[in-house]
C-alpha positions as CSV (number, residue, x, y, z in Angstrom):
1,X,0.2,-0.1,0.7
2,X,1.3,3.2,-0.9
3,X,1.5,5.6,1.5
4,X,-0.3,10.1,1.3
5,X,3.0,11.7,0.3
6,X,2.0,14.7,-1.3
7,X,-0.4,17.5,-0.7
8,X,-2.6,19.0,2.4
9,X,-3.5,16.5,5.4
10,X,-7.5,17.6,4.2
11,X,-9.6,18.4,7.4
12,X,-11.2,15.1,7.9
13,X,-7.3,13.6,8.2
14,X,-6.9,16.2,10.6
15,X,-9.2,15.7,12.6
16,X,-9.3,11.7,12.6
17,X,-5.4,12.3,13.9
18,X,-6.7,14.9,16.5
19,X,-9.9,12.5,18.3
20,X,-7.8,9.7,17.3
21,X,-4.6,10.4,19.1
22,X,-7.0,11.8,22.2
23,X,-8.4,8.6,22.7
24,X,-4.8,7.1,22.5
25,X,-3.2,9.2,25.1
26,X,-6.1,8.4,27.4
27,X,-5.9,4.5,27.5
28,X,-3.7,3.1,30.7
29,X,-0.4,0.9,28.3
30,X,-0.6,4.0,26.3
31,X,-0.2,6.5,29.3
32,X,2.2,3.4,30.6
33,X,4.4,3.5,27.4
34,X,5.0,7.2,27.5
35,X,5.9,7.3,31.9
36,X,7.7,4.5,31.0
37,X,10.1,6.1,28.1
38,X,10.6,9.0,30.3
39,X,11.9,7.1,33.4
40,X,14.4,5.2,30.3
41,X,15.3,9.5,30.5
42,X,13.8,9.5,26.4
43,X,12.3,12.6,26.1
44,X,8.2,12.1,26.3
45,X,7.5,14.5,23.0
46,X,9.5,11.2,21.6
47,X,7.2,8.8,22.4
48,X,4.1,11.1,21.5
49,X,5.8,12.3,18.0
50,X,5.7,8.4,17.4
51,X,2.3,7.9,18.5
52,X,1.1,10.6,15.9
53,X,3.2,8.9,13.8
54,X,1.6,5.1,14.3
55,X,-1.7,6.9,13.4
56,X,-1.1,8.9,10.3
57,X,0.6,4.7,9.5
58,X,-3.1,3.6,9.9
59,X,-4.2,6.7,8.1
60,X,-2.1,5.5,5.0
61,X,-0.1,8.4,5.1
62,X,3.4,8.8,5.1
63,X,4.7,9.4,8.8
64,X,7.0,12.2,8.3
65,X,4.9,14.0,6.1
66,X,1.9,13.8,8.2
67,X,3.4,15.0,11.2
68,X,5.8,18.3,8.6
69,X,1.9,18.6,7.1
70,X,1.1,19.8,11.2
71,X,3.9,22.5,11.2
72,X,1.6,24.0,8.8
73,X,-1.8,23.7,9.9
74,X,-1.8,27.2,11.5
75,X,-1.5,28.4,7.7
76,X,-3.3,26.3,5.1
77,X,-6.6,26.2,8.1
78,X,-6.4,29.7,9.5
79,X,-9.6,30.9,8.5
80,X,-11.5,27.7,10.1
81,X,-12.0,28.6,13.6
82,X,-13.5,25.0,14.4
83,X,-10.8,23.4,13.0
84,X,-7.9,25.7,14.8
85,X,-9.9,25.1,18.2
86,X,-9.2,21.3,17.7
87,X,-5.7,21.6,16.7
88,X,-4.9,23.4,19.5
89,X,-7.1,21.3,21.6
90,X,-4.5,18.4,20.5
91,X,-1.5,20.3,20.7
92,X,-2.8,20.5,24.9
93,X,-4.0,17.6,24.6
94,X,0.1,16.4,23.4
95,X,1.3,18.5,26.4
96,X,-1.0,17.1,29.3
97,X,0.5,13.4,27.8
98,X,4.0,14.6,28.1
99,X,3.4,16.1,31.8
100,X,1.7,13.6,33.1
101,X,4.6,10.8,31.7
102,X,6.8,13.9,33.5
103,X,5.4,15.0,36.5
104,X,4.0,11.2,37.9
105,X,0.7,10.5,38.8
106,X,1.1,12.7,42.4
107,X,2.8,15.5,40.5
108,X,0.8,15.6,37.9
109,X,-2.9,16.1,40.3
110,X,-0.8,18.8,42.3
111,X,-0.1,20.5,38.7
112,X,-3.1,20.2,38.0
113,X,-4.6,21.6,41.3
114,X,-2.9,24.3,40.8
115,X,-3.9,25.6,37.3
116,X,-7.5,25.0,38.6
117,X,-6.8,27.2,41.6
118,X,-4.9,30.0,38.6
119,X,-7.9,29.1,36.4
120,X,-10.3,30.1,39.6
121,X,-8.2,33.4,40.1
122,X,-8.1,34.1,36.5
123,X,-11.4,34.3,36.5
124,X,-12.1,36.2,39.3
125,X,-9.5,39.1,38.2
126,X,-11.7,39.2,34.4
127,X,-15.1,39.4,36.3
128,X,-13.4,42.8,38.3
129,X,-12.1,43.7,35.2
130,X,-15.6,43.7,33.7
131,X,-15.8,47.0,35.9
132,X,-13.8,48.6,34.3
133,X,-13.5,51.0,30.9
134,X,-12.1,49.4,27.8
135,X,-9.0,51.3,27.2
136,X,-8.5,50.4,31.6
137,X,-8.9,46.7,30.4
138,X,-6.7,46.8,27.3
139,X,-3.8,48.3,29.8
140,X,-4.3,45.4,32.2
141,X,-4.0,42.8,29.4
142,X,-0.8,44.7,28.2
143,X,0.6,44.4,31.8
144,X,-0.1,40.8,31.9
145,X,1.5,39.9,29.0
146,X,4.1,41.2,29.2
147,X,4.6,39.8,32.9
148,X,4.2,36.2,30.7
149,X,6.8,37.1,27.9
150,X,9.5,38.4,31.8
151,X,8.5,35.3,32.7
152,X,8.8,33.2,29.3
153,X,5.2,32.3,30.1
154,X,5.0,30.9,33.2
155,X,0.7,30.1,34.5
156,X,1.3,32.3,37.5
157,X,2.3,35.2,35.5
158,X,-1.3,35.7,34.4
159,X,-2.3,36.9,37.4
160,X,-2.6,40.1,39.0
161,X,-3.6,41.5,42.2
162,X,-6.6,43.7,43.1
163,X,-4.0,45.9,43.9
164,X,-1.8,46.0,41.4
165,X,-5.0,46.1,38.9
166,X,-6.3,49.4,40.3
167,X,-2.9,50.4,40.1
168,X,-2.4,50.0,36.2
169,X,-6.1,52.2,36.3
170,X,-5.3,54.7,38.4
171,X,-2.5,55.8,35.7
172,X,-5.1,56.3,33.5
173,X,-4.9,52.7,31.5
174,X,-3.6,52.8,28.1
175,X,-4.9,53.9,23.9
176,X,-4.4,50.2,23.0
177,X,-7.7,49.6,22.2
178,X,-8.7,51.2,19.2
179,X,-12.5,50.1,18.6
180,X,-13.6,49.5,14.9
């Protein structure tokens, strides 16, 4: 059987890959496979990439070609919002599978708990920001962006205290927001 090695993966092929990868990485034997590789000092992402290659093969797609296509998804399908959401979900699923293998069950559970706490804090921060003008909201979001960039996108950097937000608003916001 000849494997596809030209063109671009179709939307249906990508959706199949995303769904199949999500299913496989939720299976205990696949989680163990990734964790065993980490314990053997291999990169978790090497195993998830191999799994993606195996899915491409079962789809009739050359694995190297399929992986190369993944690097082009954001350009080829930039106007397909639903597919882009699924693509970023796929990327996140791979990151989670790797993190779970690298941190182990207890460390991963702690990490998820911390991220849920951060998410709740972010929600509270956003609720607090709703009361401000759009220019002030833009200034706050710009400060968060700068903070995240300076910490190499650590999740904790996505929060500002009520005092920090009020300080930004007191200084007069930002001309960053331009209504259309």
